Every structure is written in structure tokens, then in C-alpha cells.
C-alpha angles and dihedrals in degrees: 000000000000095000125053114276096254092079120093093213128049122203127234090239146334120250137177125214122180090346095307118116120219135186108222120219126175128229100209097196117154095238099049103028115209099356110185117237111196120206113189113232101231094180125033089212087075090069118084113245113263096025113145116239115204115213112217137176119223090257091049089051090053092048093048101044100025091232131098116255107245096208096247143053128261092233143321129289089231088065094059114108115261131205090270094061117103097210115093115219124190093206145351088267091057087055091050094049092052092046090047091053093049092047093050093050095042099047099030093242094146093170089074089070097045108107094203092052092049091049091055092048090049089052087053089055091052096046101031089229113129118241111256123217091242090061091058094050094081096053122097089247092046093055092057099038133083124246088252092056092049090048090052091052091053092046092048094053094043094051115357093175093058091048092049089052089055090049091051090052090051090049090053093048093047092046088056091048091052090050091049088050089058095247108169127207131022109340095169097110094042091052090051094051093047091046092051091049091051096042095048094047095247087121113051098223146327090285089065090050090051089051091055090047089056091049093051094044098050122048091190092054092047090051093051092054096048108284126262090329088085090059123089112252093254091057099046093085089061094056109116096014099098108032097155100127102050108171097002097094091045090050092048092048093049095047093050091045096050102031110012136246094293091062091051092060091050094049091049091051096052097040097250090117094061091045090055092048088052092050090051091052090051093052098261096117094126091056089054090053092047091051092049091049091053092051091047093050091049094051096038106029092164088065098039114160093025134088132254088237091056100058109013097071091060094053093041092051090047090051092047092054092050093047098042100031095234123149140205115004094345109117125169110206114244117241118241094262094050092043090059091050091048092049090055092049091051090057092046092050091052091222094306108139094203094052090045094051091048091051092050092050091049096047094043099036091137095051119114093246096052092044093049091048090050092053091048092052090046092053090053094058098042110105113253090240091064099039093085091062092069 
């Protein structure tokens, strides 16, 4: 036996490619013949003393096994069932199929169970040609998945180890975010689920992950947005497990909505934020909103009865385009210093767009956008006879 005796399955041989040691098993299916299954040996102590290890190049591997080397293993030797396991497997492929099914259901990687997808990846193994995203579009899974999810599938198959490293990094980052959000208890499984959603493209970006963290950490906030129905299915089991920020997310959302992010920082500094969160917990959420509306109407009388989030983005986007010279949907976010200046100019203009634009051009006369606009206007009034000089 080439592996120690505690393993249920013994490989045909042990090989080494580019310094990585693999145990080689054969899938003896009728269609594929002896298809090589490579299990990476993650601890040399798993190999029986005296076992010969054959060093091969990728070309030598292809010549010997009649299949292209994919650049990675199909799993780890340490994952192979041992004598102590209760599940009976007929072969190493039975083990892989069961593990594949568990992995797909646990991590939400539905593509692992799509026969058409697997067929295309198998064809890639045989030809050595990577699977393109267009090839996945026609599969059942491809029709219901996003471009990001299809890209993840291709990346995973091309180099699963690299993808798993990225997932581990996301787990670490999300674990830190959960800690910063005051989540108490074991957040390991939650961090894994969120990391898989982000890594596979199921969640659009880190902002969406942060939104789910707020929902799960604040029962009041979750209730205001529609309850656990707004959560993806894989996150619903976590609802109610980590209610450590009751009222805080609602308070934060209301403050930003009525007064902007700058006000939130001020309220957190003077303790008002925690007072509002306490009022929300005690059922006085409407009073918090009424108080914020009064403050808003006092600071921004032109927009009385409205919210900061309703009108400010339009003026801020307008200012950004004037300052940076962008057009259409292109908007460069204003930094905190410029945002405060813009807020003051909005008040001074009394909601008048023309007065506001004039004030922005005057205050930011040296900005790229204003300079470029000036040169464009100048070029329009220069006589055609002189335009060739420039």
C-alpha cells in the first residue's frame, strides 16, 4: 500500500509535479476509460515509508495518462475516508460525488451539480482548452446565473486553490466586520456563508454584505425593511441569532437619510446617536423621526418636509460634474471637505439650480471641469479664421 493503512482507498501510484505530490486514483468508467483523479498529499506522513514517488513533467503526465494535467488536484488525501468513517464508499469516485453534493449545497455553488456545466469542464480537461464564459451561458445553470457567478465557476475549476485562498481572505475580512459590528458568539459559519456569497458573485459587492450584516445585527432594522424575507435563503437561519445592535442600525439609517453622513459622525461623538437607538428600542421610533425632521427643516428650510437623501444627491452629482468635467451618468463622489462646501452652497442658492451652478463655478474656478468648460466655450466664440492657429 502506498498510503498508510488507515485509508479506505489506496492509489495506483504516487507522483510529483512541480514539487507537489499527488496520489493517483482511476475512475474506470466505460465512457472515459481510466480517467486520473489526483488527490494532493497534504502531509507526507500519509505516505507509507519506502513508497516510490515518480517525478513527472506536465507533458510526461499527459503522455502517461492520456489526459492533460489541469494544474491542480481534485482534493486532498486528508479528505479521503478512513477506517473510522461510517459511510461506505464503493470507490474514490463515490466519495467525490458525495463530497461534491455536500459542497454544492453547503456553499451554494449550484454549478457543481449542473450536468451540462460538468460536461463542458470535462471537455476542457480532455482538450486542454479553458472553458469560456460564453460556453456556460447555454446551460441551465448559466441561464439563471450572473456573469460574476459564471466567472467564479471558471476560475474555481481552473485553479481551485487560488479561489479558496480568495475565499479565506474574504472570510477573514468579514469576520473582522462582524466583530466591529459587536456580533457576539460564534460567527464562523455566518462569515463563511457571507464570504461564499461575495466570492461567487451572488452578492454584488461588499456594500451588499454590510447591508446583510446590519439586518442580522438589528432586529428593529430587519423588521422595518420587511423581515427575514429580504434575506437570501442561506442567511435566513441566522436571523435572530446575533441581535446585539437593536436600534442602532435604524438610528443610523434615519440620521443619514434625514441629515446626511456628516450629521451621523456628530451625533455619535456627542452621544445623541445612542440616545436615539435607546428610544427606538423603547418604541419611540416615530419621535426620533419627528425630531430629525425638525432639525432638517431648520437647517434646510428650502427643502422643509423632505429628507436630505431626497434632494442632496441631485445637487451633489450636479456639483461633481461641474467640478470634474464628467458627463452623463459619470459621477465622482465628493470628498468630505467638498461635500460640506457644496451643502453650504445649496442653502445659499435656495434650491435654485442656476444660482447653485454659478456658485460652484466661482468657488471651483481652478478645477479641471470648470477650466475645460471655459476652453470649450472660448473655442466656440473664436472666429473660424483664427481657429487653425491653435
